[in-house]
C-alpha positions, 0 to 999 in steps of 0.5 A: 056562771060566766058572764062577759059584758062589753062596753066602749062602742059608739059612733066615730068619724073615719080616722078616729079611735075607740077602746072596747072593753070586756069584763069577764066573770064567773070563771078562771079568766087567766086560763082562757083565750080571749078574743074580739069578734065582729059581724056586720049586717048581712056578713058572717061573724068574723075573728078581729083579734085574740090573745091567748092564756100565754099571752100570744095574739093573733090579728085579722089582717084587716086589723093588723097595724090598727087594732090592739088587743090586750088583757089584764088577768087581775082584772078579768078584762079584755080590751080592743084599742082601735085606731085609724077607724074605717067605714068597713069596721062598722059592726057589732063587736063581740067578746069571746072567752074559750077553752076547749069545749067551753065557749062564751059570747058576750052581748056585743057592742055596736061600733059605727064608723061614719062621718 
């Protein structure tokens, strides 16, 4: 049984930083693509950043230059370092683990950017 647990969300002022963490259990973590998605109120869930098993990364245009995804396969962890946060980054952030038809989601962590 795969489980994903996000942490690190919270309230931060515009221009601030947060580091989200996602802990995975129950599968061969290194074979999976890991991703961070977010969903703001009234909007669809969208990709923020992803990292493949081979180490390739992909970012949404809104995240480029500000966010960095990283993974530690030995610890079964994936991180999202978020800098220069803006109010429009406010959303619930979800961790996703995928490989073919096997897709798993975490419960999400709230990020609120406000002064």
